[in-house]
BAROFI-787171 format. One line per 3 residues: number of its first residue (from 1); their letters; for each residue x, y, z of C-alpha. Coordinates in nm, 2 decimals, always signed. Example, Ala and Ser with C-alpha at 12.3 -4.5 7.8 and 13.67 -1.06 7.14 Angstrom:
BEGIN
1) as) +1.23,-0.45,+0.78  +1.37,-0.11,+0.71
//
This chain:
BEGIN
1) xxx) +5.83,-6.00,+8.94  +6.08,-5.87,+8.68  +6.41,-5.74,+8.82
4) xxx) +6.52,-5.38,+8.79  +6.87,-5.25,+8.75  +6.87,-4.89,+8.60
7) xxx) +7.08,-4.58,+8.62  +6.92,-4.24,+8.62  +6.88,-3.90,+8.78
10) xxx) +6.69,-3.88,+9.12  +6.57,-3.60,+9.35  +6.36,-3.56,+9.66
13) xxx) +6.00,-3.49,+9.57  +6.01,-3.20,+9.81  +6.33,-3.05,+9.64
16) xxx) +6.31,-3.11,+9.27  +6.60,-2.87,+9.19  +6.86,-3.09,+9.36
19) xxx) +6.93,-3.39,+9.14  +7.18,-3.67,+9.18  +7.28,-3.96,+8.97
22) xxx) +7.22,-4.31,+9.11  +7.14,-4.67,+9.05  +6.80,-4.82,+9.13
25) xxx) +6.77,-5.20,+9.17  +6.49,-5.44,+9.26  +6.47,-5.82,+9.31
28) xxx) +6.21,-6.04,+9.48  +6.48,-6.16,+9.72  +6.64,-5.82,+9.82
31) xxx) +6.36,-5.57,+9.75  +6.43,-5.22,+9.62  +6.74,-5.01,+9.68
34) xxx) +6.86,-4.68,+9.56  +7.24,-4.61,+9.56  +7.31,-4.24,+9.49
37) xxx) +7.64,-4.12,+9.35  +7.62,-3.80,+9.55  +7.40,-3.67,+9.83
40) xxx) +7.08,-3.48,+9.86  +7.21,-3.31,+10.17  +7.57,-3.25,+10.07
43) xxx) +7.91,-3.30,+10.24  +7.84,-3.04,+10.51  +7.56,-3.26,+10.66
46) xxx) +7.75,-3.59,+10.63  +7.66,-3.82,+10.92  +7.32,-3.67,+10.98
49) xxx) +7.10,-3.95,+10.86  +6.73,-3.89,+10.78  +6.51,-4.03,+11.05
52) xxx) +6.19,-4.02,+10.85  +6.09,-4.18,+10.52  +6.09,-3.96,+10.21
55) xxx) +5.95,-3.97,+9.86  +6.20,-3.96,+9.58  +6.14,-3.90,+9.21
58) xxx) +6.35,-3.98,+8.91  +6.40,-4.05,+8.54  +6.58,-4.37,+8.43
61) xxx) +6.56,-4.55,+8.10  +6.32,-4.28,+7.95  +6.07,-4.37,+8.23
64) xxx) +5.94,-4.17,+8.52  +5.99,-4.31,+8.87  +5.83,-4.24,+9.20
67) xxx) +6.00,-4.41,+9.50  +5.78,-4.41,+9.80  +5.86,-4.47,+10.17
70) xxx) +6.24,-4.44,+10.12  +6.45,-4.49,+10.43  +6.81,-4.38,+10.44
73) xxx) +7.03,-4.68,+10.53  +7.38,-4.55,+10.49  +7.64,-4.29,+10.38
76) xxx) +8.00,-4.30,+10.27  +8.27,-4.07,+10.14  +8.47,-4.19,+9.85
79) xxx) +8.79,-4.06,+9.68  +8.82,-3.78,+9.56  +8.58,-3.67,+9.83
82) xxx) +8.21,-3.69,+9.74  +7.93,-3.84,+9.95  +7.72,-4.14,+9.85
85) xxx) +7.39,-4.22,+10.00  +7.18,-4.54,+10.01  +6.81,-4.58,+10.05
88) xxx) +6.58,-4.88,+10.11  +6.27,-4.83,+9.90  +5.94,-4.98,+10.00
91) xxx) +5.75,-4.92,+9.67  +5.85,-4.83,+9.31  +5.59,-4.67,+9.09
94) xxx) +5.70,-4.66,+8.72  +5.52,-4.44,+8.47  +5.44,-4.12,+8.66
97) xxx) +5.57,-3.86,+8.91  +5.35,-3.84,+9.22  +5.45,-3.51,+9.39
100) xxx) +5.54,-3.44,+9.75  +5.24,-3.44,+9.97  +5.02,-3.59,+9.70
103) xxx) +4.84,-3.90,+9.83  +4.88,-4.23,+9.66  +4.53,-4.30,+9.55
106) xxx) +4.41,-4.51,+9.26  +4.10,-4.58,+9.06  +4.18,-4.93,+8.93
109) xxx) +4.43,-5.22,+8.95  +4.53,-5.50,+8.71  +4.75,-5.79,+8.83
112) xxx) +4.88,-6.13,+8.72  +4.99,-6.42,+8.93  +5.16,-6.75,+8.87
115) xxx) +4.90,-7.03,+8.87  +4.61,-6.79,+8.79  +4.59,-6.89,+8.42
118) xxx) +4.56,-7.26,+8.51  +4.32,-7.19,+8.80  +4.09,-6.99,+8.58
121) xxx) +4.13,-7.26,+8.31  +4.02,-7.08,+7.99  +4.21,-7.06,+7.67
124) xxx) +4.14,-6.93,+7.32  +4.41,-7.15,+7.16  +4.30,-7.47,+6.99
127) xxx) +4.51,-7.74,+6.82  +4.36,-7.96,+6.55  +4.57,-8.26,+6.44
130) xxx) +4.48,-8.42,+6.11  +4.59,-8.78,+6.07  +4.75,-8.90,+5.74
133) xxx) +4.59,-9.13,+5.49  +4.73,-9.44,+5.67  +4.60,-9.31,+6.01
136) xxx) +4.95,-9.34,+6.14  +5.12,-9.02,+6.05  +5.01,-8.66,+6.07
139) xxx) +4.91,-8.47,+5.76  +4.83,-8.13,+5.91  +4.84,-7.95,+6.24
142) xxx) +4.62,-7.64,+6.26  +4.66,-7.40,+6.55  +4.40,-7.13,+6.60
145) xxx) +4.35,-6.86,+6.86  +4.03,-6.68,+6.92  +4.07,-6.39,+7.17
148) xxx) +3.86,-6.46,+7.48  +3.60,-6.20,+7.60  +3.64,-6.04,+7.94
151) xxx) +3.44,-6.19,+8.23  +3.29,-5.91,+8.44  +3.11,-5.88,+8.77
154) xxx) +3.05,-5.65,+9.06  +3.15,-5.65,+9.43  +3.14,-5.44,+9.74
157) xxx) +3.46,-5.26,+9.62  +3.36,-5.19,+9.26  +3.36,-5.36,+8.92
160) xxx) +3.57,-5.68,+8.87  +3.70,-5.84,+8.56  +3.90,-6.13,+8.43
163) xxx) +4.07,-6.06,+8.10  +4.29,-6.27,+7.87  +4.56,-6.06,+7.70
166) xxx) +4.78,-6.25,+7.45  +5.09,-6.20,+7.24  +5.17,-6.34,+6.90
169) xxx) +5.54,-6.37,+6.85  +5.71,-6.52,+6.54  +6.10,-6.54,+6.56
172) xxx) +6.38,-6.57,+6.32  +6.43,-6.95,+6.39  +6.09,-7.04,+6.24
175) xxx) +5.91,-7.07,+6.57  +5.59,-6.90,+6.65  +5.46,-6.83,+7.00
178) xxx) +5.11,-6.76,+7.11  +5.12,-6.65,+7.48  +4.79,-6.60,+7.65
181) xxx) +4.79,-6.46,+8.01  +4.51,-6.43,+8.26  +4.47,-6.09,+8.43
184) xxx) +4.25,-5.98,+8.72  +4.12,-5.63,+8.73  +3.92,-5.41,+8.97
187) xxx) +3.78,-5.06,+8.92  +3.70,-4.91,+9.26  +3.38,-4.73,+9.35
190) xxx) +3.59,-4.49,+9.56  +3.95,-4.38,+9.53  +4.16,-4.64,+9.71
193) xxx) +4.49,-4.59,+9.89  +4.79,-4.81,+9.80  +4.74,-5.01,+10.12
196) xxx) +4.37,-5.07,+10.03  +4.46,-5.18,+9.68  +4.73,-5.42,+9.81
199) xxx) +4.47,-5.57,+10.06  +4.25,-5.66,+9.76  +4.54,-5.81,+9.57
202) xxx) +4.65,-6.01,+9.87  +4.30,-6.14,+9.92  +4.29,-6.27,+9.56
205) xxx) +4.64,-6.42,+9.61  +4.52,-6.60,+9.92  +4.21,-6.74,+9.74
208) xxx) +4.42,-6.87,+9.45  +4.68,-7.02,+9.69  +4.40,-7.21,+9.87
211) xxx) +4.24,-7.32,+9.54  +4.55,-7.45,+9.37  +4.69,-7.59,+9.70
214) xxx) +5.03,-7.43,+9.63  +5.20,-7.09,+9.71  +5.10,-6.82,+9.47
217) xxx) +5.26,-6.48,+9.42  +5.19,-6.17,+9.23  +5.41,-6.15,+8.91
220) xxx) +5.29,-5.81,+8.78  +5.08,-5.53,+8.91  +4.96,-5.21,+8.74
223) xxx) +4.75,-4.92,+8.87  +4.57,-4.62,+8.74  +4.60,-4.30,+8.94
226) xxx) +4.33,-4.05,+9.00  +4.48,-3.86,+8.72  +4.44,-4.17,+8.50
229) xxx) +4.82,-4.22,+8.47  +4.90,-4.59,+8.44  +5.19,-4.70,+8.67
232) xxx) +5.36,-5.03,+8.73  +5.43,-5.12,+9.09  +5.74,-5.30,+9.20
235) xxx) +5.74,-5.43,+9.56  +5.81,-5.74,+9.76  +5.49,-5.95,+9.77
238) xxx) +5.42,-6.24,+9.99  +5.55,-6.57,+9.85  +5.81,-6.40,+9.63
241) xxx) +6.09,-6.56,+9.84  +5.97,-6.91,+9.75  +5.87,-6.83,+9.39
244) xxx) +6.18,-7.00,+9.24  +6.07,-7.33,+9.40  +5.71,-7.32,+9.28
247) xxx) +5.63,-7.56,+9.00  +5.33,-7.55,+8.77  +5.01,-7.70,+8.92
250) xxx) +4.78,-7.92,+8.70  +4.41,-7.86,+8.75  +4.36,-8.22,+8.87
253) xxx) +4.58,-8.13,+9.17  +4.38,-7.82,+9.27  +4.13,-7.81,+9.56
256) xxx) +3.90,-7.60,+9.36  +3.90,-7.38,+9.05  +3.76,-7.05,+8.94
259) xxx) +3.45,-7.23,+8.80  +3.40,-7.44,+9.11  +3.35,-7.13,+9.33
262) xxx) +3.11,-6.97,+9.08  +3.35,-6.75,+8.89  +3.36,-6.38,+8.98
265) xxx) +3.07,-6.40,+9.22  +3.29,-6.64,+9.43  +3.58,-6.39,+9.41
268) xxx) +3.35,-6.11,+9.51  +3.23,-6.31,+9.81  +3.59,-6.39,+9.91
271) xxx) +3.69,-6.03,+9.89  +3.41,-5.94,+10.14  +3.50,-6.23,+10.37
274) xxx) +3.87,-6.14,+10.37  +3.79,-5.79,+10.49  +3.63,-5.95,+10.80
277) xxx) +3.88,-6.23,+10.85  +4.20,-6.08,+10.73  +4.41,-6.16,+11.04
280) xxx) +4.27,-6.51,+11.04  +4.37,-6.58,+10.69  +4.73,-6.45,+10.75
283) xxx) +4.78,-6.70,+11.03  +4.62,-6.98,+10.82  +4.84,-6.94,+10.51
286) xxx) +5.17,-6.85,+10.67  +5.32,-7.19,+10.58  +5.26,-7.12,+10.21
289) xxx) +5.44,-6.79,+10.20  +5.74,-6.86,+10.42  +6.05,-7.06,+10.31
292) xxx) +6.02,-7.29,+10.61  +5.81,-7.33,+10.93  +5.83,-7.57,+11.22
295) xxx) +5.52,-7.79,+11.24  +5.45,-7.69,+11.60  +5.44,-7.33,+11.49
298) xxx) +5.21,-7.40,+11.20  +4.98,-7.60,+11.44  +4.96,-7.30,+11.67
301) xxx) +4.89,-7.07,+11.37  +4.60,-7.27,+11.24  +4.47,-7.33,+11.59
304) xxx) +4.47,-6.95,+11.65  +4.30,-6.90,+11.31  +4.03,-7.15,+11.40
307) xxx) +3.96,-6.99,+11.74  +3.96,-6.64,+11.59  +3.71,-6.74,+11.32
310) xxx) +3.46,-6.85,+11.59  +3.53,-6.54,+11.80  +3.46,-6.31,+11.50
313) xxx) +3.15,-6.51,+11.40  +2.99,-6.52,+11.75  +3.15,-6.21,+11.91
316) xxx) +3.21,-6.43,+12.22  +3.52,-6.35,+12.43  +3.49,-6.63,+12.69
319) xxx) +3.52,-6.92,+12.44  +3.62,-7.27,+12.51  +3.84,-7.41,+12.24
322) xxx) +3.68,-7.75,+12.21  +3.33,-7.60,+12.18  +3.46,-7.36,+11.92
325) xxx) +3.60,-7.65,+11.71  +3.27,-7.84,+11.73  +3.07,-7.54,+11.62
328) xxx) +3.31,-7.47,+11.34  +3.28,-7.84,+11.23  +2.90,-7.81,+11.23
331) xxx) +2.94,-7.49,+11.02  +3.18,-7.67,+10.78  +2.92,-7.93,+10.71
334) xxx) +2.94,-8.29,+10.59  +3.26,-8.22,+10.40  +3.45,-8.19,+10.72
337) xxx) +3.26,-8.46,+10.90  +3.37,-8.70,+10.62  +3.73,-8.60,+10.69
340) xxx) +3.74,-8.67,+11.07  +3.43,-8.90,+11.11  +3.39,-8.84,+11.49
343) xxx) +3.40,-8.47,+11.55  +3.39,-8.49,+11.93  +3.69,-8.73,+11.95
346) xxx) +3.88,-8.53,+11.70  +3.82,-8.20,+11.88  +3.92,-8.35,+12.21
349) xxx) +4.25,-8.48,+12.06  +4.33,-8.14,+11.91  +4.28,-7.97,+12.25
352) xxx) +4.49,-8.23,+12.43  +4.77,-8.19,+12.18  +4.76,-7.81,+12.20
355) xxx) +4.77,-7.81,+12.58  +4.99,-8.11,+12.66  +5.23,-8.14,+12.37
358) xxx) +5.26,-7.78,+12.25  +5.19,-7.53,+12.54  +5.33,-7.76,+12.81
361) xxx) +5.59,-7.93,+12.59  +5.84,-8.15,+12.77  +5.61,-8.24,+13.06
364) xxx) +5.39,-8.49,+12.88  +5.62,-8.67,+12.64  +5.74,-8.61,+12.29
367) xxx) +5.53,-8.49,+12.00  +5.42,-8.75,+11.74  +5.53,-8.56,+11.44
370) xxx) +5.32,-8.74,+11.18  +5.01,-8.71,+11.40  +5.07,-8.35,+11.46
373) xxx) +5.10,-8.29,+11.09  +4.76,-8.46,+11.03  +4.59,-8.27,+11.30
376) xxx) +4.73,-7.94,+11.17  +4.61,-8.03,+10.82  +4.26,-8.10,+10.96
379) xxx) +4.25,-7.76,+11.13  +4.36,-7.60,+10.81  +4.07,-7.76,+10.61
382) xxx) +3.83,-7.67,+10.89  +3.90,-7.30,+10.86  +3.91,-7.31,+10.48
385) xxx) +3.57,-7.48,+10.46  +3.42,-7.23,+10.71  +3.55,-6.93,+10.52
388) xxx) +3.42,-7.07,+10.19  +3.08,-7.12,+10.35  +3.09,-6.76,+10.45
391) xxx) +3.15,-6.67,+10.09  +2.84,-6.86,+9.97  +3.05,-7.03,+9.70
394) xxx) +2.90,-7.30,+9.48  +2.87,-7.66,+9.63  +3.09,-7.77,+9.34
397) xxx) +3.39,-7.63,+9.54  +3.31,-7.85,+9.84  +3.24,-8.16,+9.62
400) xxx) +3.58,-8.11,+9.46  +3.76,-8.07,+9.79  +3.59,-8.38,+9.93
403) xxx) +3.71,-8.59,+9.63  +4.06,-8.45,+9.63  +4.32,-8.72,+9.67
406) xxx) +4.52,-8.54,+9.95  +4.19,-8.47,+10.14  +4.09,-8.83,+10.12
409) xxx) +4.43,-8.96,+10.22  +4.43,-8.73,+10.52  +4.08,-8.86,+10.62
412) xxx) +4.21,-9.22,+10.61  +4.50,-9.14,+10.84  +4.29,-8.93,+11.08
415) xxx) +4.04,-9.21,+11.13  +4.32,-9.44,+11.26  +4.37,-9.42,+11.63
418) x) +4.68,-9.22,+11.73
//
């Protein structure tokens, strides 16, 4: 997301008459902090730190700010004798004041993510190159842009849309830019809390991450309050720590695209599935959103995810891991069978690795790192395929995964004896 570094006046939402100057900052790496040049409590109460989070309001750069879940992190006295206070801020809402005691509820959300434009794969910009008379040079280049219409659909949370806002920007150097973005929007059937809104946004982030086969993070997020005020949200989203390392992904590298899963109907199905399997998906995708993760930890994460999927599906508590893997493989269908060839041999090996080389590590020899990686990847694909089956997405998604180069290379390695 964009960084923030603004000076302004701030006050406790519960005590609007007591204002203090301060600096509000936000970065993806450090999150949000408020450094007051003064104190809401005054010198007489110095040393008595607030033990509960508070809501703070402010005005900075001609904009209204609401800072939610602010926890006091420090105090100091500086010459010539005034107190300074520091707060860690969980969420910054820019564009409205939400008063003390007023719930954070919203009627709609709009967000953009890196990779989403390429994943959706639609553009209104067209370039027509006219060759010269000798068919070697270029006589004319014609660039046109036709604004794309919104794509709309429905889901169990409300109305969904994909829109394509664009900017036309000529500059003084003679360059002209046409920038088209891709934006996801949802208008909720019922008022939704901030936590519920973020669950929807995280679910879409997870789907795009799986689809493009690369970490995705939210780059902008706007909400409409129940009073129809539009506010921008600044917060640390998953994957923001690794955003600087993320390169653009070409559609040929993706596991599946927006069209492969059936467009908004596929997204609607995924939103419903993610409500049921939220904890599973968190374990499954942890390696994408963390800067680094030991392969043994990732193996355990995806093994836990696989077992949890089957427990949730069948409601069985006394579940044998190997039987769970075999049933999941049956549910995943011929796409997964093409990956491992012999499901029983594969599932037996996964169980043995988990018990002998992970849980009882050090008693049965060293871990074969490359084999562990391949088995981890196979478990990852198993859970992904099962979740996509639950969504009822188009078979085009499974065909594309089956033909993906990384998927085929993994299958070739798995079929070799360890």
